[in-house]
mmJSON file of the N, C-alpha and C atoms, coordinates in Angstrom:
{"data_MODEL":{"atom_site":{
"group_PDB":["ATOM","ATOM","ATOM","ATOM","ATOM","ATOM","ATOM","ATOM","ATOM","ATOM","ATOM","ATOM","ATOM","ATOM","ATOM","ATOM","ATOM","ATOM","ATOM","ATOM","ATOM","ATOM","ATOM","ATOM","ATOM","ATOM","ATOM","ATOM","ATOM","ATOM","ATOM","ATOM","ATOM","ATOM","ATOM","ATOM","ATOM","ATOM","ATOM","ATOM","ATOM","ATOM","ATOM","ATOM","ATOM","ATOM","ATOM","ATOM","ATOM","ATOM","ATOM","ATOM","ATOM","ATOM","ATOM","ATOM","ATOM","ATOM","ATOM","ATOM","ATOM","ATOM","ATOM","ATOM","ATOM","ATOM","ATOM","ATOM","ATOM","ATOM","ATOM","ATOM","ATOM","ATOM","ATOM","ATOM","ATOM","ATOM","ATOM","ATOM","ATOM","ATOM","ATOM","ATOM","ATOM","ATOM","ATOM","ATOM","ATOM","ATOM","ATOM","ATOM","ATOM","ATOM","ATOM","ATOM","ATOM","ATOM","ATOM","ATOM","ATOM","ATOM","ATOM","ATOM","ATOM","ATOM","ATOM","ATOM","ATOM","ATOM","ATOM","ATOM","ATOM","ATOM","ATOM","ATOM","ATOM","ATOM","ATOM","ATOM","ATOM","ATOM","ATOM","ATOM","ATOM","ATOM","ATOM","ATOM","ATOM","ATOM","ATOM","ATOM","ATOM","ATOM","ATOM","ATOM","ATOM","ATOM","ATOM","ATOM","ATOM","ATOM","ATOM","ATOM","ATOM","ATOM","ATOM","ATOM","ATOM","ATOM","ATOM","ATOM","ATOM","ATOM","ATOM","ATOM","ATOM","ATOM","ATOM","ATOM","ATOM","ATOM","ATOM","ATOM","ATOM","ATOM","ATOM","ATOM","ATOM","ATOM","ATOM","ATOM","ATOM","ATOM","ATOM","ATOM","ATOM","ATOM","ATOM","ATOM","ATOM","ATOM","ATOM"],
"id":[1,2,3,4,5,6,7,8,9,10,11,12,13,14,15,16,17,18,19,20,21,22,23,24,25,26,27,28,29,30,31,32,33,34,35,36,37,38,39,40,41,42,43,44,45,46,47,48,49,50,51,52,53,54,55,56,57,58,59,60,61,62,63,64,65,66,67,68,69,70,71,72,73,74,75,76,77,78,79,80,81,82,83,84,85,86,87,88,89,90,91,92,93,94,95,96,97,98,99,100,101,102,103,104,105,106,107,108,109,110,111,112,113,114,115,116,117,118,119,120,121,122,123,124,125,126,127,128,129,130,131,132,133,134,135,136,137,138,139,140,141,142,143,144,145,146,147,148,149,150,151,152,153,154,155,156,157,158,159,160,161,162,163,164,165,166,167,168,169,170,171,172,173,174,175,176,177,178,179,180,181,182,183],
"type_symbol":["N","C","C","N","C","C","N","C","C","N","C","C","N","C","C","N","C","C","N","C","C","N","C","C","N","C","C","N","C","C","N","C","C","N","C","C","N","C","C","N","C","C","N","C","C","N","C","C","N","C","C","N","C","C","N","C","C","N","C","C","N","C","C","N","C","C","N","C","C","N","C","C","N","C","C","N","C","C","N","C","C","N","C","C","N","C","C","N","C","C","N","C","C","N","C","C","N","C","C","N","C","C","N","C","C","N","C","C","N","C","C","N","C","C","N","C","C","N","C","C","N","C","C","N","C","C","N","C","C","N","C","C","N","C","C","N","C","C","N","C","C","N","C","C","N","C","C","N","C","C","N","C","C","N","C","C","N","C","C","N","C","C","N","C","C","N","C","C","N","C","C","N","C","C","N","C","C","N","C","C","N","C","C"],
"label_atom_id":["N","CA","C","N","CA","C","N","CA","C","N","CA","C","N","CA","C","N","CA","C","N","CA","C","N","CA","C","N","CA","C","N","CA","C","N","CA","C","N","CA","C","N","CA","C","N","CA","C","N","CA","C","N","CA","C","N","CA","C","N","CA","C","N","CA","C","N","CA","C","N","CA","C","N","CA","C","N","CA","C","N","CA","C","N","CA","C","N","CA","C","N","CA","C","N","CA","C","N","CA","C","N","CA","C","N","CA","C","N","CA","C","N","CA","C","N","CA","C","N","CA","C","N","CA","C","N","CA","C","N","CA","C","N","CA","C","N","CA","C","N","CA","C","N","CA","C","N","CA","C","N","CA","C","N","CA","C","N","CA","C","N","CA","C","N","CA","C","N","CA","C","N","CA","C","N","CA","C","N","CA","C","N","CA","C","N","CA","C","N","CA","C","N","CA","C","N","CA","C","N","CA","C","N","CA","C","N","CA","C","N","CA","C"],
"label_alt_id":[null,null,null,null,null,null,null,null,null,null,null,null,null,null,null,null,null,null,null,null,null,null,null,null,null,null,null,null,null,null,null,null,null,null,null,null,null,null,null,null,null,null,null,null,null,null,null,null,null,null,null,null,null,null,null,null,null,null,null,null,null,null,null,null,null,null,null,null,null,null,null,null,null,null,null,null,null,null,null,null,null,null,null,null,null,null,null,null,null,null,null,null,null,null,null,null,null,null,null,null,null,null,null,null,null,null,null,null,null,null,null,null,null,null,null,null,null,null,null,null,null,null,null,null,null,null,null,null,null,null,null,null,null,null,null,null,null,null,null,null,null,null,null,null,null,null,null,null,null,null,null,null,null,null,null,null,null,null,null,null,null,null,null,null,null,null,null,null,null,null,null,null,null,null,null,null,null,null,null,null,null,null,null],
"label_comp_id":["MET","MET","MET","ASN","ASN","ASN","LYS","LYS","LYS","ASP","ASP","ASP","GLN","GLN","GLN","VAL","VAL","VAL","LYS","LYS","LYS","GLY","GLY","GLY","VAL","VAL","VAL","VAL","VAL","VAL","LYS","LYS","LYS","ASP","ASP","ASP","ILE","ILE","ILE","ALA","ALA","ALA","GLY","GLY","GLY","LYS","LYS","LYS","VAL","VAL","VAL","GLN","GLN","GLN","GLU","GLU","GLU","GLN","GLN","GLN","ALA","ALA","ALA","GLY","GLY","GLY","LYS","LYS","LYS","LEU","LEU","LEU","VAL","VAL","VAL","GLY","GLY","GLY","ASN","ASN","ASN","LYS","LYS","LYS","GLU","GLU","GLU","GLN","GLN","GLN","GLN","GLN","GLN","ALA","ALA","ALA","LYS","LYS","LYS","GLY","GLY","GLY","LEU","LEU","LEU","GLY","GLY","GLY","ASN","ASN","ASN","GLN","GLN","GLN","VAL","VAL","VAL","ALA","ALA","ALA","GLY","GLY","GLY","LYS","LYS","LYS","ALA","ALA","ALA","GLU","GLU","GLU","LYS","LYS","LYS","ALA","ALA","ALA","TYR","TYR","TYR","GLY","GLY","GLY","ASP","ASP","ASP","ALA","ALA","ALA","LYS","LYS","LYS","GLU","GLU","GLU","VAL","VAL","VAL","ILE","ILE","ILE","LYS","LYS","LYS","ASP","ASP","ASP","ALA","ALA","ALA","VAL","VAL","VAL","LYS","LYS","LYS","HIS","HIS","HIS","VAL","VAL","VAL"],
"label_asym_id":["A","A","A","A","A","A","A","A","A","A","A","A","A","A","A","A","A","A","A","A","A","A","A","A","A","A","A","A","A","A","A","A","A","A","A","A","A","A","A","A","A","A","A","A","A","A","A","A","A","A","A","A","A","A","A","A","A","A","A","A","A","A","A","A","A","A","A","A","A","A","A","A","A","A","A","A","A","A","A","A","A","A","A","A","A","A","A","A","A","A","A","A","A","A","A","A","A","A","A","A","A","A","A","A","A","A","A","A","A","A","A","A","A","A","A","A","A","A","A","A","A","A","A","A","A","A","A","A","A","A","A","A","A","A","A","A","A","A","A","A","A","A","A","A","A","A","A","A","A","A","A","A","A","A","A","A","A","A","A","A","A","A","A","A","A","A","A","A","A","A","A","A","A","A","A","A","A","A","A","A","A","A","A"],
"label_entity_id":["1","1","1","1","1","1","1","1","1","1","1","1","1","1","1","1","1","1","1","1","1","1","1","1","1","1","1","1","1","1","1","1","1","1","1","1","1","1","1","1","1","1","1","1","1","1","1","1","1","1","1","1","1","1","1","1","1","1","1","1","1","1","1","1","1","1","1","1","1","1","1","1","1","1","1","1","1","1","1","1","1","1","1","1","1","1","1","1","1","1","1","1","1","1","1","1","1","1","1","1","1","1","1","1","1","1","1","1","1","1","1","1","1","1","1","1","1","1","1","1","1","1","1","1","1","1","1","1","1","1","1","1","1","1","1","1","1","1","1","1","1","1","1","1","1","1","1","1","1","1","1","1","1","1","1","1","1","1","1","1","1","1","1","1","1","1","1","1","1","1","1","1","1","1","1","1","1","1","1","1","1","1","1"],
"label_seq_id":[1,1,1,2,2,2,3,3,3,4,4,4,5,5,5,6,6,6,7,7,7,8,8,8,9,9,9,10,10,10,11,11,11,12,12,12,13,13,13,14,14,14,15,15,15,16,16,16,17,17,17,18,18,18,19,19,19,20,20,20,21,21,21,22,22,22,23,23,23,24,24,24,25,25,25,26,26,26,27,27,27,28,28,28,29,29,29,30,30,30,31,31,31,32,32,32,33,33,33,34,34,34,35,35,35,36,36,36,37,37,37,38,38,38,39,39,39,40,40,40,41,41,41,42,42,42,43,43,43,44,44,44,45,45,45,46,46,46,47,47,47,48,48,48,49,49,49,50,50,50,51,51,51,52,52,52,53,53,53,54,54,54,55,55,55,56,56,56,57,57,57,58,58,58,59,59,59,60,60,60,61,61,61],
"pdbx_PDB_ins_code":[null,null,null,null,null,null,null,null,null,null,null,null,null,null,null,null,null,null,null,null,null,null,null,null,null,null,null,null,null,null,null,null,null,null,null,null,null,null,null,null,null,null,null,null,null,null,null,null,null,null,null,null,null,null,null,null,null,null,null,null,null,null,null,null,null,null,null,null,null,null,null,null,null,null,null,null,null,null,null,null,null,null,null,null,null,null,null,null,null,null,null,null,null,null,null,null,null,null,null,null,null,null,null,null,null,null,null,null,null,null,null,null,null,null,null,null,null,null,null,null,null,null,null,null,null,null,null,null,null,null,null,null,null,null,null,null,null,null,null,null,null,null,null,null,null,null,null,null,null,null,null,null,null,null,null,null,null,null,null,null,null,null,null,null,null,null,null,null,null,null,null,null,null,null,null,null,null,null,null,null,null,null,null],
"Cartn_x":[0.612,0.468,0.984,0.967,1.698,0.841,1.345,1.125,-0.261,-0.467,-1.44,-3.009,-2.536,-4.139,-4.112,-3.246,-3.623,-4.593,-4.072,-4.024,-5.797,-5.954,-6.609,-8.132,-7.937,-8.642,-8.937,-8.111,-8.354,-8.935,-9.102,-9.799,-11.051,-11.672,-13.201,-13.62,-13.091,-13.778,-13.38,-12.877,-13.002,-14.51,-14.735,-15.239,-16.908,-16.626,-18.367,-18.087,-17.385,-17.854,-18.611,-18.038,-18.015,-19.149,-20.05,-21.116,-22.324,-21.691,-22.621,-23.142,-21.372,-22.105,-22.948,-22.998,-23.681,-25.205,-25.337,-26.866,-27.539,-25.96,-26.44,-27.395,-26.238,-27.17,-27.7,-28.055,-28.915,-28.036,-26.758,-25.795,-25.856,-26.739,-26.509,-24.949,-24.289,-23.509,-21.808,-22.067,-21.383,-21.642,-22.447,-22.601,-22.557,-22.277,-21.975,-20.049,-19.494,-18.314,-17.717,-18.505,-18.485,-18.431,-19.596,-19.659,-18.024,-17.734,-16.882,-15.311,-15.006,-13.765,-14.268,-14.897,-15.338,-14.766,-15.306,-15.289,-13.571,-13.046,-11.535,-10.912,-10.884,-10.606,-9.997,-11.71,-11.754,-10.795,-10.617,-9.888,-8.402,-8.127,-6.544,-6.415,-7.191,-7.39,-6.838,-8.149,-7.418,-6.652,-5.813,-4.459,-3.778,-3.194,-2.534,-2.397,-3.544,-3.962,-3.294,-3.386,-3.206,-0.97,-0.917,0.193,0.982,0.363,1.195,0.616,-0.413,-0.119,0.953,1.078,2.085,3.233,3.797,5.269,5.434,4.009,4.089,4.297,3.508,3.898,5.257,5.888,7.376,8.913,7.948,8.871,8.961,7.878,7.634,8.095,8.347,9.062,9.939],
"Cartn_y":[-1.089,0.105,1.234,2.584,3.249,4.322,6.025,6.655,7.37,7.082,7.551,6.754,5.457,5.308,5.154,5.416,5.275,6.943,7.439,9.231,9.532,8.425,8.471,8.199,6.949,6.127,7.023,7.629,7.994,9.636,10.65,11.596,10.933,9.744,8.767,9.066,7.951,8.169,9.341,10.602,12.166,12.55,12.621,12.386,12.15,11.104,9.88,10.576,11.062,11.491,13.234,13.316,15.266,14.811,13.975,13.569,13.675,12.483,12.775,13.637,14.195,15.376,16.654,16.855,17.524,17.109,15.94,15.296,15.451,15.283,15.477,16.842,17.701,18.844,19.972,19.151,19.458,20.642,21.134,21.548,20.895,21.122,20.922,21.126,22.684,22.723,21.548,21.183,20.205,19.124,18.223,17.371,17.135,18.556,18.459,18.576,19.207,19.13,17.444,17.205,15.278,14.927,14.831,14.042,14.573,16.137,16.092,15.317,15.616,14.498,13.21,12.687,11.685,10.84,11.748,10.975,11.814,12.736,13.425,11.848,11.321,10.5,9.602,9.075,7.784,7.332,9.291,9.202,8.909,9.376,9.741,7.872,7.525,5.726,4.828,5.642,4.601,5.263,6.592,7.267,6.4,6.107,4.434,3.773,2.676,1.869,1.65,2.571,2.194,2.209,3.248,3.48,1.685,1.276,-0.181,-1.385,-1.146,-1.913,-2.37,-0.318,0.303,-0.706,-0.477,-1.189,-2.39,-3.477,-4.971,-5.323,-3.978,-4.853,-4.752,-3.604,-3.496,-4.23,-5.198,-5.902,-6.769,-7.201,-8.66,-8.195,-7.89,-7.467,-7.926],
"Cartn_z":[0.02,0.211,-0.116,-0.646,-1.192,-0.393,-0.431,0.509,-0.08,-1.617,-2.246,-2.147,-1.631,-0.9,0.493,1.086,2.66,2.362,2.283,1.921,1.534,0.321,0.07,0.561,1.321,2.606,3.424,3.618,5.121,4.386,3.685,3.629,2.685,2.433,2.39,3.903,5.008,5.747,6.858,6.551,7.292,6.435,4.753,4.238,4.876,4.884,5.764,6.897,8.191,9.195,8.795,7.894,7.887,7.59,6.527,6.113,6.908,7.529,8.994,10.089,10.305,11.22,10.549,9.643,9.237,8.53,8.917,8.775,9.932,10.984,11.924,13.048,12.537,12.828,12.283,10.985,9.5,8.712,8.965,7.951,6.533,5.506,4.172,3.724,3.883,3.167,3.92,5.363,5.91,4.507,4.881,3.879,2.832,2.003,0.769,0.715,1.445,1.804,2.003,2.948,3.033,1.922,0.746,0.105,-1.655,-1.339,-1.984,-1.559,0.112,0.629,-0.112,0.258,-0.236,-1.55,-2.766,-3.85,-3.815,-3.645,-3.734,-3.067,-1.845,-1.68,-2.217,-2.407,-3.78,-4.832,-5.4,-6.473,-5.67,-5.126,-4.516,-4.816,-3.608,-4.04,-4.782,-5.613,-7.083,-7.99,-7.938,-8.053,-7.589,-6.333,-5.434,-6.11,-6.361,-6.937,-7.955,-9.314,-10.09,-10.242,-9.255,-9.439,-8.475,-7.683,-7.303,-8.34,-9.252,-10.671,-11.673,-11.323,-12.965,-12.43,-10.845,-10.132,-9.557,-9.976,-9.805,-11.682,-12.565,-13.457,-14.432,-13.821,-14.175,-13.614,-12.703,-11.442,-12.608,-12.986,-14.007,-14.9,-15.457,-16.93,-16.535],
"occupancy":[1.0,1.0,1.0,1.0,1.0,1.0,1.0,1.0,1.0,1.0,1.0,1.0,1.0,1.0,1.0,1.0,1.0,1.0,1.0,1.0,1.0,1.0,1.0,1.0,1.0,1.0,1.0,1.0,1.0,1.0,1.0,1.0,1.0,1.0,1.0,1.0,1.0,1.0,1.0,1.0,1.0,1.0,1.0,1.0,1.0,1.0,1.0,1.0,1.0,1.0,1.0,1.0,1.0,1.0,1.0,1.0,1.0,1.0,1.0,1.0,1.0,1.0,1.0,1.0,1.0,1.0,1.0,1.0,1.0,1.0,1.0,1.0,1.0,1.0,1.0,1.0,1.0,1.0,1.0,1.0,1.0,1.0,1.0,1.0,1.0,1.0,1.0,1.0,1.0,1.0,1.0,1.0,1.0,1.0,1.0,1.0,1.0,1.0,1.0,1.0,1.0,1.0,1.0,1.0,1.0,1.0,1.0,1.0,1.0,1.0,1.0,1.0,1.0,1.0,1.0,1.0,1.0,1.0,1.0,1.0,1.0,1.0,1.0,1.0,1.0,1.0,1.0,1.0,1.0,1.0,1.0,1.0,1.0,1.0,1.0,1.0,1.0,1.0,1.0,1.0,1.0,1.0,1.0,1.0,1.0,1.0,1.0,1.0,1.0,1.0,1.0,1.0,1.0,1.0,1.0,1.0,1.0,1.0,1.0,1.0,1.0,1.0,1.0,1.0,1.0,1.0,1.0,1.0,1.0,1.0,1.0,1.0,1.0,1.0,1.0,1.0,1.0,1.0,1.0,1.0,1.0,1.0,1.0],
"B_iso_or_equiv":[0.0,0.0,0.0,0.0,0.0,0.0,0.0,0.0,0.0,0.0,0.0,0.0,0.0,0.0,0.0,0.0,0.0,0.0,0.0,0.0,0.0,0.0,0.0,0.0,0.0,0.0,0.0,0.0,0.0,0.0,0.0,0.0,0.0,0.0,0.0,0.0,0.0,0.0,0.0,0.0,0.0,0.0,0.0,0.0,0.0,0.0,0.0,0.0,0.0,0.0,0.0,0.0,0.0,0.0,0.0,0.0,0.0,0.0,0.0,0.0,0.0,0.0,0.0,0.0,0.0,0.0,0.0,0.0,0.0,0.0,0.0,0.0,0.0,0.0,0.0,0.0,0.0,0.0,0.0,0.0,0.0,0.0,0.0,0.0,0.0,0.0,0.0,0.0,0.0,0.0,0.0,0.0,0.0,0.0,0.0,0.0,0.0,0.0,0.0,0.0,0.0,0.0,0.0,0.0,0.0,0.0,0.0,0.0,0.0,0.0,0.0,0.0,0.0,0.0,0.0,0.0,0.0,0.0,0.0,0.0,0.0,0.0,0.0,0.0,0.0,0.0,0.0,0.0,0.0,0.0,0.0,0.0,0.0,0.0,0.0,0.0,0.0,0.0,0.0,0.0,0.0,0.0,0.0,0.0,0.0,0.0,0.0,0.0,0.0,0.0,0.0,0.0,0.0,0.0,0.0,0.0,0.0,0.0,0.0,0.0,0.0,0.0,0.0,0.0,0.0,0.0,0.0,0.0,0.0,0.0,0.0,0.0,0.0,0.0,0.0,0.0,0.0,0.0,0.0,0.0,0.0,0.0,0.0],
"pdbx_formal_charge":[null,null,null,null,null,null,null,null,null,null,null,null,null,null,null,null,null,null,null,null,null,null,null,null,null,null,null,null,null,null,null,null,null,null,null,null,null,null,null,null,null,null,null,null,null,null,null,null,null,null,null,null,null,null,null,null,null,null,null,null,null,null,null,null,null,null,null,null,null,null,null,null,null,null,null,null,null,null,null,null,null,null,null,null,null,null,null,null,null,null,null,null,null,null,null,null,null,null,null,null,null,null,null,null,null,null,null,null,null,null,null,null,null,null,null,null,null,null,null,null,null,null,null,null,null,null,null,null,null,null,null,null,null,null,null,null,null,null,null,null,null,null,null,null,null,null,null,null,null,null,null,null,null,null,null,null,null,null,null,null,null,null,null,null,null,null,null,null,null,null,null,null,null,null,null,null,null,null,null,null,null,null,null],
"auth_seq_id":[1,1,1,2,2,2,3,3,3,4,4,4,5,5,5,6,6,6,7,7,7,8,8,8,9,9,9,10,10,10,11,11,11,12,12,12,13,13,13,14,14,14,15,15,15,16,16,16,17,17,17,18,18,18,19,19,19,20,20,20,21,21,21,22,22,22,23,23,23,24,24,24,25,25,25,26,26,26,27,27,27,28,28,28,29,29,29,30,30,30,31,31,31,32,32,32,33,33,33,34,34,34,35,35,35,36,36,36,37,37,37,38,38,38,39,39,39,40,40,40,41,41,41,42,42,42,43,43,43,44,44,44,45,45,45,46,46,46,47,47,47,48,48,48,49,49,49,50,50,50,51,51,51,52,52,52,53,53,53,54,54,54,55,55,55,56,56,56,57,57,57,58,58,58,59,59,59,60,60,60,61,61,61],
"auth_comp_id":["MET","MET","MET","ASN","ASN","ASN","LYS","LYS","LYS","ASP","ASP","ASP","GLN","GLN","GLN","VAL","VAL","VAL","LYS","LYS","LYS","GLY","GLY","GLY","VAL","VAL","VAL","VAL","VAL","VAL","LYS","LYS","LYS","ASP","ASP","ASP","ILE","ILE","ILE","ALA","ALA","ALA","GLY","GLY","GLY","LYS","LYS","LYS","VAL","VAL","VAL","GLN","GLN","GLN","GLU","GLU","GLU","GLN","GLN","GLN","ALA","ALA","ALA","GLY","GLY","GLY","LYS","LYS","LYS","LEU","LEU","LEU","VAL","VAL","VAL","GLY","GLY","GLY","ASN","ASN","ASN","LYS","LYS","LYS","GLU","GLU","GLU","GLN","GLN","GLN","GLN","GLN","GLN","ALA","ALA","ALA","LYS","LYS","LYS","GLY","GLY","GLY","LEU","LEU","LEU","GLY","GLY","GLY","ASN","ASN","ASN","GLN","GLN","GLN","VAL","VAL","VAL","ALA","ALA","ALA","GLY","GLY","GLY","LYS","LYS","LYS","ALA","ALA","ALA","GLU","GLU","GLU","LYS","LYS","LYS","ALA","ALA","ALA","TYR","TYR","TYR","GLY","GLY","GLY","ASP","ASP","ASP","ALA","ALA","ALA","LYS","LYS","LYS","GLU","GLU","GLU","VAL","VAL","VAL","ILE","ILE","ILE","LYS","LYS","LYS","ASP","ASP","ASP","ALA","ALA","ALA","VAL","VAL","VAL","LYS","LYS","LYS","HIS","HIS","HIS","VAL","VAL","VAL"],
"auth_asym_id":["A","A","A","A","A","A","A","A","A","A","A","A","A","A","A","A","A","A","A","A","A","A","A","A","A","A","A","A","A","A","A","A","A","A","A","A","A","A","A","A","A","A","A","A","A","A","A","A","A","A","A","A","A","A","A","A","A","A","A","A","A","A","A","A","A","A","A","A","A","A","A","A","A","A","A","A","A","A","A","A","A","A","A","A","A","A","A","A","A","A","A","A","A","A","A","A","A","A","A","A","A","A","A","A","A","A","A","A","A","A","A","A","A","A","A","A","A","A","A","A","A","A","A","A","A","A","A","A","A","A","A","A","A","A","A","A","A","A","A","A","A","A","A","A","A","A","A","A","A","A","A","A","A","A","A","A","A","A","A","A","A","A","A","A","A","A","A","A","A","A","A","A","A","A","A","A","A","A","A","A","A","A","A"],
"auth_atom_id":["N","CA","C","N","CA","C","N","CA","C","N","CA","C","N","CA","C","N","CA","C","N","CA","C","N","CA","C","N","CA","C","N","CA","C","N","CA","C","N","CA","C","N","CA","C","N","CA","C","N","CA","C","N","CA","C","N","CA","C","N","CA","C","N","CA","C","N","CA","C","N","CA","C","N","CA","C","N","CA","C","N","CA","C","N","CA","C","N","CA","C","N","CA","C","N","CA","C","N","CA","C","N","CA","C","N","CA","C","N","CA","C","N","CA","C","N","CA","C","N","CA","C","N","CA","C","N","CA","C","N","CA","C","N","CA","C","N","CA","C","N","CA","C","N","CA","C","N","CA","C","N","CA","C","N","CA","C","N","CA","C","N","CA","C","N","CA","C","N","CA","C","N","CA","C","N","CA","C","N","CA","C","N","CA","C","N","CA","C","N","CA","C","N","CA","C","N","CA","C","N","CA","C","N","CA","C","N","CA","C","N","CA","C"],
"pdbx_PDB_model_num":[1,1,1,1,1,1,1,1,1,1,1,1,1,1,1,1,1,1,1,1,1,1,1,1,1,1,1,1,1,1,1,1,1,1,1,1,1,1,1,1,1,1,1,1,1,1,1,1,1,1,1,1,1,1,1,1,1,1,1,1,1,1,1,1,1,1,1,1,1,1,1,1,1,1,1,1,1,1,1,1,1,1,1,1,1,1,1,1,1,1,1,1,1,1,1,1,1,1,1,1,1,1,1,1,1,1,1,1,1,1,1,1,1,1,1,1,1,1,1,1,1,1,1,1,1,1,1,1,1,1,1,1,1,1,1,1,1,1,1,1,1,1,1,1,1,1,1,1,1,1,1,1,1,1,1,1,1,1,1,1,1,1,1,1,1,1,1,1,1,1,1,1,1,1,1,1,1,1,1,1,1,1,1]
}}}
């Protein structure tokens, strides 16, 4: 697991917490920010996943 994968997972989880906190207090802006962070986290993790695939492919060449 590389740093991009870890940072992506952390950002996704933080976004979920932020979204739920927004729901709890009725703050739509907070919910939207949380959803945005989840999307960003998933994208960062996918980038990290791609880097791992490439690194593994290069090792096996």
